[in-house]
C-alpha positions as CSV (number, residue, x, y, z in Angstrom):
1,M,4.5,-13.0,-5.9
2,F,1.3,-13.9,-4.3
3,L,-0.9,-12.5,-1.5
4,R,-2.2,-14.4,1.4
5,R,-4.6,-13.1,4.2
6,L,-3.3,-13.4,7.6
7,N,-5.2,-14.4,10.6
8,L,-3.4,-12.4,13.4
9,D,-5.0,-14.5,16.0
10,T,-2.7,-17.5,15.1
11,A,0.9,-17.5,16.3
12,T,2.3,-18.2,12.9
13,D,0.7,-15.4,11.1
14,R,1.3,-13.1,13.7
15,A,5.0,-14.1,13.5
16,V,4.9,-13.5,9.8
17,A,3.4,-10.0,10.4
18,S,5.9,-9.2,13.1
19,E,8.9,-10.2,11.4
20,L,7.9,-7.9,8.4
21,F,7.1,-5.2,10.5
22,L,10.4,-5.3,12.5
23,A,12.2,-5.7,9.2
24,T,10.9,-2.0,8.2
25,P,12.0,0.4,10.9
26,S,11.6,3.3,8.5
27,Y,8.0,2.9,8.4
28,E,7.6,3.9,12.1
29,L,10.2,6.7,11.9
30,D,8.6,8.2,8.9
31,T,5.3,8.1,10.0
32,Y,5.4,8.5,14.0
33,G,9.1,9.4,14.4
34,R,9.9,6.4,16.6
35,L,11.5,3.0,15.9
36,P,9.4,-0.1,16.2
37,S,9.8,-2.7,18.7
38,A,7.9,-5.6,20.1
39,D,7.4,-3.6,23.3
40,T,6.6,-0.3,22.1
41,A,4.8,-0.7,18.7
42,Q,1.0,-0.7,18.6
43,A,-0.3,-4.2,17.9
44,L,-1.0,-4.8,14.2
45,S,-4.6,-6.0,15.1
46,Q,-5.3,-2.7,16.9
47,R,-4.3,-0.5,14.0
48,F,-7.6,-0.6,12.4
49,P,-10.1,2.3,12.8
50,E,-12.7,1.5,15.8
51,D,-15.6,1.6,13.9
52,C,-14.2,-0.9,11.2
53,L,-16.1,-4.2,11.5
54,P,-14.1,-7.3,12.1
55,E,-15.0,-8.9,8.8
56,N,-13.7,-5.6,7.0
57,R,-10.3,-5.8,8.6
58,L,-7.6,-7.4,6.2
59,T,-4.1,-8.2,7.0
60,L,-2.3,-9.5,3.8
61,A,1.3,-10.7,3.3
62,A,3.0,-10.9,0.0
63,F,5.1,-13.8,-0.6
64,D,7.8,-14.6,-3.0
65,H,7.6,-18.5,-3.0
66,D,7.7,-19.1,0.7
67,Q,9.5,-15.9,1.5
68,P,7.3,-13.0,3.3
69,I,8.2,-9.8,1.3
70,G,5.6,-7.3,2.1
71,L,2.6,-6.5,4.4
72,A,-0.6,-4.6,3.8
73,Q,-3.6,-3.7,6.1
74,I,-6.7,-2.6,4.6
75,A,-10.1,-1.4,6.1
76,L,-13.0,-2.1,3.7
77,H,-15.8,0.6,3.3
78,A,-13.7,3.2,5.0
79,P,-13.7,6.2,4.9
80,E,-16.4,5.9,2.5
81,R,-18.8,2.9,1.7
82,D,-17.5,2.4,-1.7
83,S,-13.7,2.8,-0.6
84,A,-11.0,0.7,1.1
85,A,-8.5,2.5,3.1
86,L,-4.9,1.2,2.9
87,L,-3.8,1.6,6.3
88,L,-0.4,-0.1,6.2
89,L,1.9,-1.1,3.4
90,L,5.4,-2.5,4.4
91,V,8.3,-3.9,2.4
92,P,11.4,-4.7,4.3
93,T,14.2,-2.3,4.1
94,H,16.6,-4.5,2.3
95,L,13.9,-5.2,-0.5
96,Q,13.0,-1.6,-1.1
97,H,13.4,0.2,-4.4
98,R,12.7,-3.0,-6.5
99,H,9.0,-2.2,-7.5
100,I,7.8,-4.6,-4.9
101,G,5.5,-2.2,-3.0
102,C,4.0,-1.0,-6.4
103,E,3.5,-4.7,-7.3
104,I,1.6,-5.3,-4.0
105,V,-0.5,-2.2,-4.7
106,E,-1.4,-3.7,-8.2
107,R,-2.2,-7.1,-6.9
108,L,-4.2,-5.7,-4.1
109,S,-6.1,-3.7,-6.6
110,R,-6.9,-6.7,-8.8
111,Q,-8.0,-8.6,-5.8
112,A,-10.1,-5.5,-4.8
113,R,-12.0,-5.7,-8.0
114,R,-13.9,-8.6,-6.4
115,W,-14.6,-7.1,-3.2
116,D,-18.3,-6.0,-3.2
117,G,-18.9,-2.3,-3.6
118,I,-15.3,-1.1,-3.4
119,S,-14.4,1.1,-6.2
120,R,-11.7,3.5,-4.8
121,W,-8.5,3.2,-2.5
122,Y,-7.6,6.1,0.1
123,I,-4.5,6.5,2.1
124,S,-3.3,9.2,4.6
125,V,0.4,10.1,4.5
126,M,2.2,12.3,6.9
127,E,3.3,15.5,4.9
128,S,6.9,15.2,6.1
129,N,7.2,11.8,4.7
130,T,8.1,12.9,1.3
131,G,9.4,9.3,0.1
132,G,5.9,8.0,1.1
133,L,4.4,10.7,-1.0
134,A,6.5,10.1,-3.9
135,F,5.8,6.3,-3.6
136,W,2.2,6.8,-3.5
137,R,2.1,9.1,-6.5
138,H,4.3,6.5,-8.5
139,C,1.5,4.1,-7.6
140,G,-1.0,6.4,-9.3
141,F,-2.5,8.1,-6.1
142,R,-3.4,11.8,-6.2
143,T,-3.8,14.2,-3.3
144,T,-7.3,15.0,-2.5
145,S,-6.8,17.0,0.6
146,H,-3.8,18.3,2.2
147,A,-2.5,20.0,5.5
148,L,-5.0,18.2,7.7
149,A,-4.5,18.3,11.2
150,W,-5.2,15.1,13.4
151,E,-5.5,14.7,16.9
152,G,-2.3,13.2,18.4
153,M,-0.4,14.0,15.4
154,N,2.2,16.8,15.3
155,D,2.6,16.8,11.4
156,R,-0.2,17.6,8.9
157,V,-1.5,14.8,6.8
158,S,-2.4,14.5,3.1
159,L,-5.2,12.3,2.1
160,M,-4.7,10.6,-1.3
161,G,-7.0,8.4,-3.5
162,R,-7.1,6.4,-6.6
163,A,-9.6,4.5,-8.4
164,I,-9.3,0.6,-7.8
165,K,-9.2,0.1,-11.7
166,A,-6.7,3.1,-12.3
167,R,-3.5,2.2,-14.0
168,P,-0.2,2.9,-12.0
169,A,2.2,5.6,-13.2
170,C,4.9,3.2,-12.7
171,Q,6.5,2.0,-16.0
172,H,7.4,-1.3,-14.6
173,H,3.8,-2.5,-14.8
174,R,3.2,-1.8,-18.3
175,G,3.6,-4.7,-20.7
176,T,6.9,-5.1,-22.4
177,E,7.0,-3.9,-26.0
178,D,8.8,-5.7,-28.9
179,A,11.3,-3.4,-30.8
180,Q,9.4,-3.8,-34.1
181,A,6.2,-2.4,-32.4
182,V,8.1,0.7,-31.2
183,I,9.9,1.4,-34.3
184,A,6.5,1.1,-36.4
185,R,4.7,3.5,-33.7
186,H,7.6,5.9,-34.2
187,L,7.4,5.8,-38.0
188,L,3.6,6.3,-38.0
189,A,4.1,9.4,-35.8
190,R,6.4,11.0,-38.1
191,V,4.2,10.4,-41.2
192,A,1.1,11.7,-39.4
């Protein structure tokens, strides 16, 4: 898997982003209670906070070889100067539950270590989106505030955060262990 920054001003990158967005109808349902469509969904380039400078607006696609498998949007230096807000993370429905989303978060985190002044991730999740909350906890995020009311939202929102360098809760990302190392560790634990 690799990440590539998309330029939503070009037709080919816009098509990649739209294809991924429309292949993930559960995102809009879980987040806003509506199905996405080319007519009614807010344009991806318009999903950034108004005060986010253009150079701090990142849209990245994850690819497996030449096949797009995920989409992320990030606002740098939001909500704090030392943080980045993960505004959107999509994995097409047919690819979900394969650790792809968590792998995207980890690759983004490795990339974020090179972003000047960024040390924390922040996300906001609708509290009714229990699957989303569980996913973010799985990726090492912890709730910092909950039951927040936002203008235009019927549901309460939880804010979650994680240090860029934090390790995920996901076992999938830990290095594989050989059987001898595991046996030796268990033997030493019994002796101690």
